[in-house]
N, C-alpha and C positions, 0 to 999 in steps of 0.2 A: 282665363285672365291673361292679359299680355305680360304683366310683370313676371309671372311664374315661367312663361315660355322664355322670356329674356334671361332669367336666372339659369334655366336649364342650358340655354345656348352658351352663355358665358362660361359656365363651369364644366360643361361636357364637350365643348367645341374641340379641344385638343385631341380627345379620343375620336370624335366623328371625323376630324380632318386628318386622322392617322399620323398626328404629330407624336403621339404616344400609342403604344400597342395595346395596353389593357388598363384596368382600373388601378392596379398596383403602381404602374408608371404615372398614371394621372395623379395619384396621391403625392407623388414626388415632384411633379412638374410645378416649377415656381410661379408660373403665370396663370394659375387656376386656383380658385378658392375651394375646390372640391374637398380637399382634405380638411379644411377648416369647417365646412358645413357637415362633414361626416364625424367631426369630433376628434380627428387625428392630430391636428395641429391647432395652435392658438395664436391668433393675431389680435392685438388689442384694438386695431382699427377696424376689424371685421366684425360686424354686428350680426352674428349668426342667428341669434334668437329672433331678431326682426325678420331676417330672410326666411328662416324655416317657419315662421308663423303663417306664411302664405300657403304652406303645404299641409296644414292640419296638425292634429295632435299626435304625439308619439304614442305607439301602442306597445 
């Protein structure tokens, strides 16, 4: 599904583009929502449940 690929691109692009060197840095990077999707930060405007619903259930 295109939407899932778009989400991956948006949230992982700083890592893939080598703007940050690893996941730890990505979680601190202010222009990526990766940390919110992983439950490390909370933004009231970021609907993580909706976004994550496209990736299946948590096990």
